[in-house]
N, C-alpha and C positions, 0 to 999 in steps of 0.2 A: 052243584059242586059238592063232592062227598068230603066231609070233615076229616082232618087227619086224626088217627086214633090217639089217645092219650097213653101215657106210660102204663097207668094202671090197667087199662082195658086191653092193651096190646101184650101185656107181659103174660106168659104162659102159666097156668094155674099151678104148676108144680114148682114154680120159683117164688122165692120169698123176697118181696120188695125191701124189707129192712136188712137183707143180707146180701144184697147186690154189691158188686165192688164199685167203688165211686170212680175209679179210673183204671183202665185196661190198656196194656200195652201189647203190641203184636209185632212179632218177627215173621214177615211174609216170605216164607221160603218155598221154593219149588216151582217157580214160574217156568224156568228154562227145563226142567225135567218134565213139567207137564206137557210143553210143546214138543220136546223130543219123543215123548211116548206117542204122540199123533203125528209124527213125521212133519211137524211144522217148524218155521224159524223161531228162535228164542224170543223175537219181539212180539210174536202172538201170545206167548205166555204172559208177557208184561201187560199187553193190552187186556187180556182176560182178568189179570190180576187187579187192574184198576177198577173194573166193574165189581169184583168181589169186595174190595175196600169200600166202595160206596155203599153197597148193600149192608156191609157190617156197621158202617158209620150210622146209616139210617136206622138199623135195628137197635143200636145203642141208644140213640136219642128216643126212639119209641118206647124202649123198655126202661127208661129213666136212668141210665147210666151217664154220668156227667161229663166224663173225659175219656178220649181215646188217643193213644199215641201210637203212630205207625213208623216202622224203621224203612223208610223208603230208599235211601241211599248212603251207604257208610263210606267212610274216608277210604277203606280199602277197595271199594268198588271201582276207584278210578283205574285199578289195574285190569279190568276187563277190556275185552277188544274194543278198539276206539269207535267202531260202527255201533256197538251196542251202547256205549256210554253217550255217544251223540244221540241216539235214538231216545234214550231215557231223559236227557235234558230236554229234548224237543217235546217228548210225551208229557213231562210235568208242565212245560209251558202251556201246551195245548189244553191239557185238563183244567188248569187254573182259569184260562180264558173262558172255556165252554161252561164249567161247572159253577162260576161264580154267582151268576143269577139264581141257580138253584140252592146253593148254600145259603143265600140271603132269604129265600123263601122258607127254608127249612131250619133257620135260626142257628146256623153252624158258625161258631167263632174259629177261624183257622189261625194257627200261628205256626212257625218254623223254628226248628232248634238244630244248631249246628253251625259250622263256618260257612255262612252263605256268600262270603267275599269271593270265593273260588268259583262260584257259579257263573255261567254266561250272563252278561249284562241284561239281556232280553228277558231272561228267566228272573233275575233280581227285580226287575221292574214289575213284572207280573205278581211276583211274591208281595212286594210293597203294596201294591193296589189291593190284592185279595185280603191282606192283613188289615189294611186301613178301611176298607169297606165293611168288613164283618166284625170290627172291634167291639161293637155294642151288642152283638148277638148273644143269647144266653141259653139257647136250647142244649148245646153240647160244645165243649171245647175240644177242638181237634188239632193235634200237634203232629207235625210231619218233620220227622228227623231226617235231614238232608245234608249230605257232606258231614255226617255226624260220627264221631268216634268217642267212647267213653273214656278212654286214657287221655285223649286230646281235651276233652271237656274238663277233666280234673286237673290236668296241666295249666290250662289257661286260668282255672279259678285260683291254683296255687300262685301263679305270676301275679294276678291282679291283687290277691291279698297280700303277697310279698311287697308289691309296690306301695300299697296303703301303708304297711308297717314301715317301709324305708322313708316314706314322706312324713311320718310322725302323726298320721292320721288314725292309726290303729295300734294297739298294744298286743304282743303276743298272747298274753292271758285272756284277752278278749275273743280269741279264735275258738268257736266251739262248733258243733254240728249245725246249729241254726245258723250261725253266720256263713259257715261254709256252703250251705245250701243256697243262700242268697246269690252267690257268685256263679252258680251253674246255669246253663241254658234254660233249665226247667224251673227256674226260681219262682214262677208265678203258678205253679200247679203242684198238686200233692203227689207224692210217690205212687207208683202204680200198686194197686192191690192184687191184680192178677196179670201175669204175662202168658200170652199165647203164643206158641211157635208151632209152625207147620212144618210137614216133610220129615218129622221124625228125628231131626237133629238135637242132640243133647248138649247144646252149649247156647251162650248167650252172645256170642260174636261181638264182643266189645260194645254192647248195648246197654245204656243206663247203668253202668257199673256201680255207682253210688246209690242210686234211686231204687234198685232192685233188692236191697239188702234183706227185706223181709217180705217181698211179694211171693204170692203163690204161683207156681208154674204148672201150665197145662200143656203137654206135648202131645201132638197128634201126628200119624203118618199121613194124613191127607195132605196133599200138595195144595198150595195156597189158592190156585183158581178153582179148586173144588171145594174149598172151605165155605159151607153154606149156613143158613140159619139153623138148621138142625144140628150140625156140629157146634155151633156156638152155644146153642141151648145145652147141649151136653158139657161143654166147658164150664158153663155157669152152675150146672147141677153139681159138677165135681167141686167146683169152688165152694159152693154152700155146704158140702159135706166136710170140708176142712175144719179144723179148730185152730185158730191162729192165736198163738201165745207169745209171738215176738220175743222168744228167747227166755220166757219166764216160766215159773212153775205154777200150774193152776192150783188156787186154793181148794182144799178138800172140804 
């Protein structure tokens, strides 16, 4: 059996290991347009998109990137045609059931962020099983934003903090950025260093509104099903050419 490549041997020579993003977020846009261009139903684009995400996840793990967050289904996506929504719910469930063994073998820890209570019961059970079975894995943390909305996330955090204040467990002066972050869905992972969005759209679509405050953005016209390792390589090259000051002025 061939040994899996390590992060250092797999990383392209023109990328610097010490300048890699620790956490990458992706808005996987363009599945429907990809299918339409080929005269295929939209669901075929979603199926191809799953394959693209699997390849990206594996590449992140092999190249030493510790966390990947994918925007899989937004709170606004419920407004899509009912047939497409039903297909996506079934697709999520089937992929989780099918890929769990491989995630275990590749040391992937999966978690889901968003309001999962609105999802079908059968999907919720598969989510619970996948999260429980992979919780000790350490190769890469894979977060799937499902029924997720950035404004919704901030509102629920505000309500939870207000409830703590009302009950006398928290004083208003104790509320700072660090505390607020602990009430978000993403409380156990760092903010993304890099956001990648495919299909050329110049917006963040209610995704990680708090967490993206100082993330670098990489926008490509490539549709998500065509986003491959070469494109990802270019995204990382662009990221490593940026100088991140986080609003500060560099000392001369």
